[in-house]
C-alpha positions in Angstrom: 0.0 0.0 0.0 1.2 3.5 -0.8 0.5 6.6 1.2 -0.4 9.6 -1.1 -0.5 13.2 -0.2 -1.5 15.8 -2.8 -1.0 19.4 -1.7 -1.6 22.7 -3.4 -0.8 26.2 -2.1 -4.4 26.5 -0.9 -5.1 23.2 0.7 -4.4 19.5 1.1 -6.3 18.0 -1.8 -5.9 14.3 -0.8 -4.2 12.4 2.0 -4.7 8.6 2.2 -3.8 5.1 1.2 -3.8 4.1 -2.5 -2.8 1.2 -4.7 -1.2 3.3 -7.5 -1.0 6.8 -8.9 -0.3 8.0 -12.5 1.3 11.5 -12.8 2.0 13.7 -15.8 5.8 13.9 -15.7 7.6 16.5 -17.8 9.1 13.7 -20.0 5.8 11.8 -20.1 3.3 10.3 -17.7 4.4 7.4 -15.4 2.8 5.2 -12.8 4.0 4.8 -9.3 3.3 1.4 -7.6 4.1 -0.2 -4.2 7.9 -0.3 -3.5 8.8 2.2 -6.3 12.4 3.4 -6.3 12.9 6.8 -4.7 12.4 9.6 -7.3 11.8 13.3 -7.6 10.3 14.5 -10.9 8.8 17.7 -12.2 5.2 17.6 -13.4 3.5 19.3 -16.3 -0.2 20.2 -17.0 -2.3 17.0 -17.0 -4.2 14.6 -14.8 -3.1 12.9 -11.6 -5.1 9.6 -11.4 -5.0 7.5 -8.3 -6.7 4.2 -7.3 -7.7 3.8 -3.7 -10.4 2.0 -1.8 -13.1 4.2 -3.4 -11.9 3.3 -6.9 -10.2 5.6 -9.4 -10.1 9.3 -8.7 -8.5 12.1 -10.8 -7.5 15.7 -10.4 -6.4 18.2 -13.1 -3.1 19.8 -12.3 -1.1 22.7 -13.7 2.5 21.8 -13.0 4.4 20.9 -9.8 6.5 18.0 -8.7 6.3 14.6 -7.2 8.6 12.9 -4.6 8.6 9.2 -3.9 10.4 7.6 -0.9 9.6 4.5 1.2 6.1 4.0 -0.2 5.2 7.6 0.5 4.2 9.8 -2.5 4.0 13.5 -2.1 2.6 15.5 -5.0 2.9 19.3 -4.8 0.8 21.0 -7.5 -1.1 23.9 -8.8 -4.8 23.0 -9.2 
């Protein structure tokens, strides 16, 4: 299980457990799964799609970055 936190300058958009998340990386979209290698990547405009206990959810973002370490994913974005 991954822990996902999506934050914008205004608020915490999401904070909870997920199975996977797809983010719009600057060099193309990529998926983060359980036990992903540590990474920091910039994000471009697009959709962040995450799958949790309530099924698939998505949020439109306008740039930002993502950091993955020890099954914790932090996404800092403009929404």
